[in-house]
C-alpha positions in Angstrom: 180.3 59.6 65.0 181.8 61.3 67.9 182.6 65.2 68.7 185.1 66.8 71.2 185.0 70.5 72.0 187.7 72.5 70.6 190.4 73.6 73.1 189.1 77.8 72.7 185.7 76.3 73.4 184.3 78.0 69.9 183.4 74.4 68.2 184.2 71.3 67.8 186.2 68.6 66.3 184.9 65.6 64.6 186.4 62.1 66.3 190.0 62.3 64.3 190.5 66.0 65.1 191.5 66.6 61.7 188.9 69.4 60.6 187.2 71.7 63.6 183.2 72.2 63.1 182.7 76.1 64.0 179.2 77.9 63.5 181.0 79.7 60.6 181.5 76.1 58.8 178.0 74.9 59.7 176.9 77.9 58.4 178.7 77.8 55.2 177.4 74.0 54.9 173.8 75.2 55.3 174.3 78.0 53.1 175.5 75.9 50.3 172.7 73.3 51.0 169.9 76.0 50.8 171.6 77.5 47.7 171.8 74.5 45.8 168.1 73.6 46.7 167.4 77.0 45.4 169.1 77.2 42.0 169.8 73.4 40.7 167.6 71.2 42.8 163.4 70.3 42.6 162.1 73.0 45.1 160.7 75.7 42.7 159.5 72.7 40.0 157.9 71.0 43.2 156.2 74.2 44.5 155.3 75.5 41.1 153.6 72.0 40.2 151.6 71.9 43.2 151.6 74.8 45.3 148.6 74.0 47.8 150.9 71.1 49.3 153.5 74.3 50.2 151.6 77.3 50.5 148.7 78.1 53.0 146.7 80.9 51.7 145.4 83.8 54.2 141.9 85.2 52.8 142.3 88.2 54.6 145.8 89.3 52.7 144.0 90.5 49.7 141.9 93.1 52.6 145.2 94.1 53.8 147.1 94.7 50.9 144.3 97.0 49.4 143.5 98.6 52.8 147.4 99.5 53.1 147.0 101.1 49.2 143.6 102.8 49.9 145.4 104.6 53.0 148.5 105.8 51.1 150.9 103.4 51.7 153.6 102.2 48.8 153.4 98.7 48.8 155.9 96.4 47.1 157.2 93.1 46.7 160.9 92.0 47.0 162.1 88.7 46.3 165.1 86.4 45.6 162.9 84.2 43.3 162.8 84.6 39.6 159.7 85.9 37.7 158.2 82.9 36.7 158.2 81.1 40.1 156.7 84.4 41.8 154.3 84.7 39.1 153.2 81.2 39.8 153.3 81.8 43.8 151.2 85.0 43.9 148.6 83.9 41.3 148.1 80.9 43.4 148.1 83.0 47.2 146.1 86.3 45.2 144.4 85.7 42.2 142.5 82.4 43.1 140.8 84.5 45.7 139.9 87.9 44.2 139.7 87.7 40.5 142.1 90.3 40.6 145.8 90.1 39.3 147.9 89.7 41.7 150.3 92.2 40.3 147.2 95.0 41.2 148.0 94.8 44.9 151.4 96.3 44.6 153.2 99.6 43.4 156.6 98.1 42.9 157.5 94.8 42.4 161.5 93.5 42.4 162.4 89.8 41.4 165.9 88.5 41.5 167.0 90.9 44.1 170.0 89.3 45.6 169.1 90.0 49.3 171.1 90.2 51.1 173.5 91.8 49.3 170.9 94.0 48.0 170.8 95.4 51.3 174.1 95.4 52.5 176.1 96.3 49.5 173.6 98.5 48.2 173.6 96.6 44.7 171.3 97.4 41.9 168.4 95.0 41.2 
């Protein structure tokens, strides 16, 4: 397929110039694909079934989180993921390394946070 730069230089037309491709249209396509994979696709199920294939553990992470808590820092986890997914992933990352429950490393845990809307619009979680 051939693309031709648009007259204003901000995008491209496909070969028949019937639709302009801009950064915005690319963003919309990528965002739609990302949302589809996350909400209706097999991404979460695949990761939950075999986290070792997708996640690299850092053996120093438990020490870092403990250090932060011991030095008066409030440690939190903020994720868009649902609890069932977060629980599997965090158990894999932290529980198997230390024997402690992953939830013990955090003061606050927020799931399904709706980022970036959470930050941009101040929506409650």
